[in-house]
KEKOL-21822 format. One record per residue (C-alpha): residue in one letter; x, z, y. Coordinates in steps of 0.05 Angstrom, whole numbers. Example, Ala and Ser with C-alpha at 12.3 -4.5 7.8 and 13.67 -1.06 7.14 Angstrom:
% residues 2
<atom><residuo>A</residuo><xx>246</xx><zz>156</zz><yy>-90</yy></atom>
<atom><residuo>S</residuo><xx>273</xx><zz>143</zz><yy>-21</yy></atom>
% end
This chain:
% residues 210
<atom><residuo>X</residuo><xx>3741</xx><zz>2711</zz><yy>1661</yy></atom>
<atom><residuo>X</residuo><xx>3668</xx><zz>2714</zz><yy>1635</yy></atom>
<atom><residuo>X</residuo><xx>3646</xx><zz>2665</zz><yy>1689</yy></atom>
<atom><residuo>X</residuo><xx>3702</xx><zz>2617</zz><yy>1670</yy></atom>
<atom><residuo>X</residuo><xx>3681</xx><zz>2622</zz><yy>1596</yy></atom>
<atom><residuo>X</residuo><xx>3608</xx><zz>2608</zz><yy>1616</yy></atom>
<atom><residuo>X</residuo><xx>3629</xx><zz>2547</zz><yy>1657</yy></atom>
<atom><residuo>X</residuo><xx>3671</xx><zz>2523</zz><yy>1598</yy></atom>
<atom><residuo>X</residuo><xx>3613</xx><zz>2530</zz><yy>1549</yy></atom>
<atom><residuo>X</residuo><xx>3566</xx><zz>2495</zz><yy>1596</yy></atom>
<atom><residuo>X</residuo><xx>3614</xx><zz>2438</zz><yy>1605</yy></atom>
<atom><residuo>X</residuo><xx>3624</xx><zz>2431</zz><yy>1530</yy></atom>
<atom><residuo>X</residuo><xx>3549</xx><zz>2429</zz><yy>1519</yy></atom>
<atom><residuo>X</residuo><xx>3541</xx><zz>2375</zz><yy>1572</yy></atom>
<atom><residuo>X</residuo><xx>3597</xx><zz>2333</zz><yy>1541</yy></atom>
<atom><residuo>X</residuo><xx>3565</xx><zz>2341</zz><yy>1473</yy></atom>
<atom><residuo>X</residuo><xx>3499</xx><zz>2317</zz><yy>1500</yy></atom>
<atom><residuo>X</residuo><xx>3532</xx><zz>2257</zz><yy>1532</yy></atom>
<atom><residuo>X</residuo><xx>3567</xx><zz>2239</zz><yy>1467</yy></atom>
<atom><residuo>X</residuo><xx>3502</xx><zz>2241</zz><yy>1427</yy></atom>
<atom><residuo>X</residuo><xx>3499</xx><zz>2174</zz><yy>1389</yy></atom>
<atom><residuo>X</residuo><xx>3424</xx><zz>2169</zz><yy>1401</yy></atom>
<atom><residuo>X</residuo><xx>3419</xx><zz>2126</zz><yy>1464</yy></atom>
<atom><residuo>X</residuo><xx>3361</xx><zz>2130</zz><yy>1514</yy></atom>
<atom><residuo>X</residuo><xx>3311</xx><zz>2073</zz><yy>1518</yy></atom>
<atom><residuo>X</residuo><xx>3284</xx><zz>2055</zz><yy>1586</yy></atom>
<atom><residuo>X</residuo><xx>3221</xx><zz>2013</zz><yy>1588</yy></atom>
<atom><residuo>X</residuo><xx>3210</xx><zz>1969</zz><yy>1650</yy></atom>
<atom><residuo>X</residuo><xx>3150</xx><zz>1925</zz><yy>1664</yy></atom>
<atom><residuo>X</residuo><xx>3152</xx><zz>1866</zz><yy>1711</yy></atom>
<atom><residuo>X</residuo><xx>3096</xx><zz>1825</zz><yy>1742</yy></atom>
<atom><residuo>X</residuo><xx>3102</xx><zz>1753</zz><yy>1769</yy></atom>
<atom><residuo>X</residuo><xx>3161</xx><zz>1707</zz><yy>1781</yy></atom>
<atom><residuo>X</residuo><xx>3191</xx><zz>1748</zz><yy>1837</yy></atom>
<atom><residuo>X</residuo><xx>3191</xx><zz>1812</zz><yy>1797</yy></atom>
<atom><residuo>X</residuo><xx>3222</xx><zz>1776</zz><yy>1738</yy></atom>
<atom><residuo>X</residuo><xx>3275</xx><zz>1746</zz><yy>1784</yy></atom>
<atom><residuo>X</residuo><xx>3293</xx><zz>1816</zz><yy>1809</yy></atom>
<atom><residuo>X</residuo><xx>3296</xx><zz>1843</zz><yy>1738</yy></atom>
<atom><residuo>X</residuo><xx>3342</xx><zz>1786</zz><yy>1717</yy></atom>
<atom><residuo>X</residuo><xx>3389</xx><zz>1805</zz><yy>1774</yy></atom>
<atom><residuo>X</residuo><xx>3384</xx><zz>1879</zz><yy>1756</yy></atom>
<atom><residuo>X</residuo><xx>3396</xx><zz>1871</zz><yy>1681</yy></atom>
<atom><residuo>X</residuo><xx>3472</xx><zz>1862</zz><yy>1679</yy></atom>
<atom><residuo>X</residuo><xx>3480</xx><zz>1919</zz><yy>1730</yy></atom>
<atom><residuo>X</residuo><xx>3440</xx><zz>1967</zz><yy>1686</yy></atom>
<atom><residuo>X</residuo><xx>3480</xx><zz>1950</zz><yy>1624</yy></atom>
<atom><residuo>X</residuo><xx>3546</xx><zz>1958</zz><yy>1661</yy></atom>
<atom><residuo>X</residuo><xx>3526</xx><zz>2024</zz><yy>1693</yy></atom>
<atom><residuo>X</residuo><xx>3491</xx><zz>2054</zz><yy>1632</yy></atom>
<atom><residuo>X</residuo><xx>3525</xx><zz>2023</zz><yy>1570</yy></atom>
<atom><residuo>X</residuo><xx>3495</xx><zz>2073</zz><yy>1522</yy></atom>
<atom><residuo>X</residuo><xx>3423</xx><zz>2060</zz><yy>1543</yy></atom>
<atom><residuo>X</residuo><xx>3379</xx><zz>2006</zz><yy>1517</yy></atom>
<atom><residuo>X</residuo><xx>3329</xx><zz>1972</zz><yy>1563</yy></atom>
<atom><residuo>X</residuo><xx>3262</xx><zz>1943</zz><yy>1543</yy></atom>
<atom><residuo>X</residuo><xx>3230</xx><zz>1891</zz><yy>1588</yy></atom>
<atom><residuo>X</residuo><xx>3157</xx><zz>1869</zz><yy>1586</yy></atom>
<atom><residuo>X</residuo><xx>3118</xx><zz>1821</zz><yy>1630</yy></atom>
<atom><residuo>X</residuo><xx>3046</xx><zz>1836</zz><yy>1649</yy></atom>
<atom><residuo>X</residuo><xx>2996</xx><zz>1836</zz><yy>1706</yy></atom>
<atom><residuo>X</residuo><xx>3006</xx><zz>1885</zz><yy>1764</yy></atom>
<atom><residuo>X</residuo><xx>2943</xx><zz>1923</zz><yy>1744</yy></atom>
<atom><residuo>X</residuo><xx>2966</xx><zz>1933</zz><yy>1672</yy></atom>
<atom><residuo>X</residuo><xx>3035</xx><zz>1955</zz><yy>1696</yy></atom>
<atom><residuo>X</residuo><xx>3005</xx><zz>2008</zz><yy>1741</yy></atom>
<atom><residuo>X</residuo><xx>2963</xx><zz>2034</zz><yy>1683</yy></atom>
<atom><residuo>X</residuo><xx>3022</xx><zz>2035</zz><yy>1635</yy></atom>
<atom><residuo>X</residuo><xx>3067</xx><zz>2072</zz><yy>1685</yy></atom>
<atom><residuo>X</residuo><xx>3012</xx><zz>2123</zz><yy>1695</yy></atom>
<atom><residuo>X</residuo><xx>3003</xx><zz>2136</zz><yy>1620</yy></atom>
<atom><residuo>X</residuo><xx>3080</xx><zz>2136</zz><yy>1609</yy></atom>
<atom><residuo>X</residuo><xx>3080</xx><zz>2074</zz><yy>1565</yy></atom>
<atom><residuo>X</residuo><xx>3129</xx><zz>2047</zz><yy>1617</yy></atom>
<atom><residuo>X</residuo><xx>3182</xx><zz>2086</zz><yy>1654</yy></atom>
<atom><residuo>X</residuo><xx>3184</xx><zz>2039</zz><yy>1714</yy></atom>
<atom><residuo>X</residuo><xx>3147</xx><zz>1978</zz><yy>1740</yy></atom>
<atom><residuo>X</residuo><xx>3172</xx><zz>1922</zz><yy>1785</yy></atom>
<atom><residuo>X</residuo><xx>3109</xx><zz>1895</zz><yy>1818</yy></atom>
<atom><residuo>X</residuo><xx>3071</xx><zz>1885</zz><yy>1882</yy></atom>
<atom><residuo>X</residuo><xx>3060</xx><zz>1951</zz><yy>1917</yy></atom>
<atom><residuo>X</residuo><xx>2987</xx><zz>1971</zz><yy>1921</yy></atom>
<atom><residuo>X</residuo><xx>2990</xx><zz>2021</zz><yy>1978</yy></atom>
<atom><residuo>X</residuo><xx>2919</xx><zz>2045</zz><yy>1963</yy></atom>
<atom><residuo>X</residuo><xx>2949</xx><zz>2080</zz><yy>1902</yy></atom>
<atom><residuo>X</residuo><xx>3002</xx><zz>2117</zz><yy>1941</yy></atom>
<atom><residuo>X</residuo><xx>2976</xx><zz>2185</zz><yy>1918</yy></atom>
<atom><residuo>X</residuo><xx>2986</xx><zz>2169</zz><yy>1844</yy></atom>
<atom><residuo>X</residuo><xx>3055</xx><zz>2135</zz><yy>1847</yy></atom>
<atom><residuo>X</residuo><xx>3123</xx><zz>2136</zz><yy>1879</yy></atom>
<atom><residuo>X</residuo><xx>3143</xx><zz>2070</zz><yy>1911</yy></atom>
<atom><residuo>X</residuo><xx>3211</xx><zz>2041</zz><yy>1929</yy></atom>
<atom><residuo>X</residuo><xx>3205</xx><zz>1977</zz><yy>1970</yy></atom>
<atom><residuo>X</residuo><xx>3251</xx><zz>1920</zz><yy>1949</yy></atom>
<atom><residuo>X</residuo><xx>3223</xx><zz>1862</zz><yy>1989</yy></atom>
<atom><residuo>X</residuo><xx>3176</xx><zz>1858</zz><yy>2049</yy></atom>
<atom><residuo>X</residuo><xx>3139</xx><zz>1793</zz><yy>2063</yy></atom>
<atom><residuo>X</residuo><xx>3088</xx><zz>1769</zz><yy>2114</yy></atom>
<atom><residuo>X</residuo><xx>3026</xx><zz>1735</zz><yy>2087</yy></atom>
<atom><residuo>X</residuo><xx>3005</xx><zz>1670</zz><yy>2120</yy></atom>
<atom><residuo>X</residuo><xx>2976</xx><zz>1601</zz><yy>2108</yy></atom>
<atom><residuo>X</residuo><xx>3010</xx><zz>1549</zz><yy>2064</yy></atom>
<atom><residuo>X</residuo><xx>2984</xx><zz>1483</zz><yy>2095</yy></atom>
<atom><residuo>X</residuo><xx>2999</xx><zz>1412</zz><yy>2070</yy></atom>
<atom><residuo>X</residuo><xx>3030</xx><zz>1374</zz><yy>2129</yy></atom>
<atom><residuo>X</residuo><xx>2977</xx><zz>1319</zz><yy>2120</yy></atom>
<atom><residuo>X</residuo><xx>2919</xx><zz>1368</zz><yy>2125</yy></atom>
<atom><residuo>X</residuo><xx>2873</xx><zz>1364</zz><yy>2186</yy></atom>
<atom><residuo>X</residuo><xx>2884</xx><zz>1438</zz><yy>2201</yy></atom>
<atom><residuo>X</residuo><xx>2959</xx><zz>1426</zz><yy>2208</yy></atom>
<atom><residuo>X</residuo><xx>2947</xx><zz>1367</zz><yy>2255</yy></atom>
<atom><residuo>X</residuo><xx>2897</xx><zz>1407</zz><yy>2297</yy></atom>
<atom><residuo>X</residuo><xx>2945</xx><zz>1466</zz><yy>2305</yy></atom>
<atom><residuo>X</residuo><xx>3002</xx><zz>1420</zz><yy>2327</yy></atom>
<atom><residuo>X</residuo><xx>2955</xx><zz>1383</zz><yy>2376</yy></atom>
<atom><residuo>X</residuo><xx>2937</xx><zz>1451</zz><yy>2406</yy></atom>
<atom><residuo>X</residuo><xx>3012</xx><zz>1465</zz><yy>2415</yy></atom>
<atom><residuo>X</residuo><xx>3013</xx><zz>1522</zz><yy>2363</yy></atom>
<atom><residuo>X</residuo><xx>3078</xx><zz>1520</zz><yy>2324</yy></atom>
<atom><residuo>X</residuo><xx>3082</xx><zz>1547</zz><yy>2252</yy></atom>
<atom><residuo>X</residuo><xx>3120</xx><zz>1609</zz><yy>2275</yy></atom>
<atom><residuo>X</residuo><xx>3066</xx><zz>1625</zz><yy>2328</yy></atom>
<atom><residuo>X</residuo><xx>3006</xx><zz>1666</zz><yy>2304</yy></atom>
<atom><residuo>X</residuo><xx>2943</xx><zz>1626</zz><yy>2293</yy></atom>
<atom><residuo>X</residuo><xx>2871</xx><zz>1650</zz><yy>2284</yy></atom>
<atom><residuo>X</residuo><xx>2845</xx><zz>1648</zz><yy>2212</yy></atom>
<atom><residuo>X</residuo><xx>2781</xx><zz>1618</zz><yy>2241</yy></atom>
<atom><residuo>X</residuo><xx>2818</xx><zz>1551</zz><yy>2244</yy></atom>
<atom><residuo>X</residuo><xx>2806</xx><zz>1547</zz><yy>2168</yy></atom>
<atom><residuo>X</residuo><xx>2730</xx><zz>1555</zz><yy>2174</yy></atom>
<atom><residuo>X</residuo><xx>2697</xx><zz>1505</zz><yy>2127</yy></atom>
<atom><residuo>X</residuo><xx>2760</xx><zz>1497</zz><yy>2085</yy></atom>
<atom><residuo>X</residuo><xx>2775</xx><zz>1516</zz><yy>2013</yy></atom>
<atom><residuo>X</residuo><xx>2825</xx><zz>1573</zz><yy>2010</yy></atom>
<atom><residuo>X</residuo><xx>2872</xx><zz>1579</zz><yy>1951</yy></atom>
<atom><residuo>X</residuo><xx>2893</xx><zz>1650</zz><yy>1930</yy></atom>
<atom><residuo>X</residuo><xx>2936</xx><zz>1678</zz><yy>1875</yy></atom>
<atom><residuo>X</residuo><xx>2906</xx><zz>1699</zz><yy>1809</yy></atom>
<atom><residuo>X</residuo><xx>2845</xx><zz>1744</zz><yy>1808</yy></atom>
<atom><residuo>X</residuo><xx>2864</xx><zz>1817</zz><yy>1800</yy></atom>
<atom><residuo>X</residuo><xx>2933</xx><zz>1809</zz><yy>1831</yy></atom>
<atom><residuo>X</residuo><xx>2954</xx><zz>1854</zz><yy>1889</yy></atom>
<atom><residuo>X</residuo><xx>2965</xx><zz>1795</zz><yy>1936</yy></atom>
<atom><residuo>X</residuo><xx>2895</xx><zz>1769</zz><yy>1921</yy></atom>
<atom><residuo>X</residuo><xx>2866</xx><zz>1836</zz><yy>1941</yy></atom>
<atom><residuo>X</residuo><xx>2910</xx><zz>1837</zz><yy>2004</yy></atom>
<atom><residuo>X</residuo><xx>2883</xx><zz>1769</zz><yy>2025</yy></atom>
<atom><residuo>X</residuo><xx>2810</xx><zz>1787</zz><yy>2011</yy></atom>
<atom><residuo>X</residuo><xx>2818</xx><zz>1851</zz><yy>2052</yy></atom>
<atom><residuo>X</residuo><xx>2845</xx><zz>1807</zz><yy>2108</yy></atom>
<atom><residuo>X</residuo><xx>2783</xx><zz>1763</zz><yy>2105</yy></atom>
<atom><residuo>X</residuo><xx>2740</xx><zz>1825</zz><yy>2110</yy></atom>
<atom><residuo>X</residuo><xx>2776</xx><zz>1857</zz><yy>2169</yy></atom>
<atom><residuo>X</residuo><xx>2776</xx><zz>1791</zz><yy>2207</yy></atom>
<atom><residuo>X</residuo><xx>2703</xx><zz>1776</zz><yy>2189</yy></atom>
<atom><residuo>X</residuo><xx>2724</xx><zz>1708</zz><yy>2160</yy></atom>
<atom><residuo>X</residuo><xx>2683</xx><zz>1676</zz><yy>2106</yy></atom>
<atom><residuo>X</residuo><xx>2718</xx><zz>1617</zz><yy>2071</yy></atom>
<atom><residuo>X</residuo><xx>2675</xx><zz>1559</zz><yy>2048</yy></atom>
<atom><residuo>X</residuo><xx>2704</xx><zz>1569</zz><yy>1979</yy></atom>
<atom><residuo>X</residuo><xx>2758</xx><zz>1611</zz><yy>1947</yy></atom>
<atom><residuo>X</residuo><xx>2796</xx><zz>1587</zz><yy>1886</yy></atom>
<atom><residuo>X</residuo><xx>2855</xx><zz>1618</zz><yy>1849</yy></atom>
<atom><residuo>X</residuo><xx>2922</xx><zz>1593</zz><yy>1822</yy></atom>
<atom><residuo>X</residuo><xx>2985</xx><zz>1625</zz><yy>1795</yy></atom>
<atom><residuo>X</residuo><xx>3033</xx><zz>1636</zz><yy>1852</yy></atom>
<atom><residuo>X</residuo><xx>3089</xx><zz>1591</zz><yy>1827</yy></atom>
<atom><residuo>X</residuo><xx>3043</xx><zz>1531</zz><yy>1822</yy></atom>
<atom><residuo>X</residuo><xx>3005</xx><zz>1543</zz><yy>1886</yy></atom>
<atom><residuo>X</residuo><xx>3038</xx><zz>1486</zz><yy>1927</yy></atom>
<atom><residuo>X</residuo><xx>3023</xx><zz>1437</zz><yy>1871</yy></atom>
<atom><residuo>X</residuo><xx>2950</xx><zz>1458</zz><yy>1866</yy></atom>
<atom><residuo>X</residuo><xx>2943</xx><zz>1458</zz><yy>1942</yy></atom>
<atom><residuo>X</residuo><xx>2974</xx><zz>1389</zz><yy>1945</yy></atom>
<atom><residuo>X</residuo><xx>2927</xx><zz>1360</zz><yy>1892</yy></atom>
<atom><residuo>X</residuo><xx>2864</xx><zz>1393</zz><yy>1919</yy></atom>
<atom><residuo>X</residuo><xx>2882</xx><zz>1388</zz><yy>1993</yy></atom>
<atom><residuo>X</residuo><xx>2866</xx><zz>1462</zz><yy>1997</yy></atom>
<atom><residuo>X</residuo><xx>2900</xx><zz>1513</zz><yy>2042</yy></atom>
<atom><residuo>X</residuo><xx>2939</xx><zz>1566</zz><yy>2005</yy></atom>
<atom><residuo>X</residuo><xx>2946</xx><zz>1638</zz><yy>2029</yy></atom>
<atom><residuo>X</residuo><xx>3008</xx><zz>1674</zz><yy>2007</yy></atom>
<atom><residuo>X</residuo><xx>3080</xx><zz>1688</zz><yy>2029</yy></atom>
<atom><residuo>X</residuo><xx>3131</xx><zz>1635</zz><yy>2051</yy></atom>
<atom><residuo>X</residuo><xx>3173</xx><zz>1649</zz><yy>1988</yy></atom>
<atom><residuo>X</residuo><xx>3128</xx><zz>1603</zz><yy>1947</yy></atom>
<atom><residuo>X</residuo><xx>3143</xx><zz>1542</zz><yy>1990</yy></atom>
<atom><residuo>X</residuo><xx>3216</xx><zz>1538</zz><yy>1971</yy></atom>
<atom><residuo>X</residuo><xx>3229</xx><zz>1464</zz><yy>1958</yy></atom>
<atom><residuo>X</residuo><xx>3159</xx><zz>1443</zz><yy>1980</yy></atom>
<atom><residuo>X</residuo><xx>3180</xx><zz>1403</zz><yy>2042</yy></atom>
<atom><residuo>X</residuo><xx>3110</xx><zz>1373</zz><yy>2052</yy></atom>
<atom><residuo>X</residuo><xx>3081</xx><zz>1442</zz><yy>2071</yy></atom>
<atom><residuo>X</residuo><xx>3086</xx><zz>1489</zz><yy>2130</yy></atom>
<atom><residuo>X</residuo><xx>3080</xx><zz>1564</zz><yy>2130</yy></atom>
<atom><residuo>X</residuo><xx>3033</xx><zz>1583</zz><yy>2187</yy></atom>
<atom><residuo>X</residuo><xx>3036</xx><zz>1654</zz><yy>2213</yy></atom>
<atom><residuo>X</residuo><xx>2969</xx><zz>1690</zz><yy>2226</yy></atom>
<atom><residuo>X</residuo><xx>2945</xx><zz>1737</zz><yy>2280</yy></atom>
<atom><residuo>X</residuo><xx>2941</xx><zz>1810</zz><yy>2258</yy></atom>
<atom><residuo>X</residuo><xx>2982</xx><zz>1793</zz><yy>2196</yy></atom>
<atom><residuo>X</residuo><xx>2982</xx><zz>1831</zz><yy>2131</yy></atom>
<atom><residuo>X</residuo><xx>3043</xx><zz>1843</zz><yy>2088</yy></atom>
<atom><residuo>X</residuo><xx>3060</xx><zz>1838</zz><yy>2015</yy></atom>
<atom><residuo>X</residuo><xx>3113</xx><zz>1886</zz><yy>1988</yy></atom>
<atom><residuo>X</residuo><xx>3150</xx><zz>1880</zz><yy>1922</yy></atom>
<atom><residuo>X</residuo><xx>3179</xx><zz>1944</zz><yy>1895</yy></atom>
<atom><residuo>X</residuo><xx>3192</xx><zz>1993</zz><yy>1840</yy></atom>
<atom><residuo>X</residuo><xx>3136</xx><zz>2040</zz><yy>1819</yy></atom>
<atom><residuo>X</residuo><xx>3143</xx><zz>2103</zz><yy>1778</yy></atom>
% end
């Protein structure tokens, strides 16, 4: 009888806590267009599953989101996963992408690869871009760091490296006749480009950090 009474009291306390009019506020930071797209998909699900909670969304760089999650300004971040920080954070992978070359079809490198019989889905050596300008995502982004590490491990030195926001990379590459380096996701709708796979590829992961 005493155990039943204890269970009853515990249940009443839990129900009282759930009926507390003060709703929880969950702060989520997103970085980049892909992260924002995921958050837009997630938003109605969160409100349906947790109607009493309020959700605050902010948009910032990956680096700032990592810092804000660490100092508890944010509860979660949706950003590129920087695996070098694995000891400080928990990661849940949402999307796994291979990094490769975004080449305008009219570019000489594209013509040379096809003349050599190397199809876009076949791995090519990064050395084919020697002497070319390489276009990366914004300075300080995780994918920029991933690409620079790839240059270092393959002992490749681009003639020049310039940066662009990811969503406008095809447009900048088209105007400057540069070769972009990113994931194939950013070529959606850009029919005048090919995504060329690379030997010893590196990967870009989007996920939740907390």
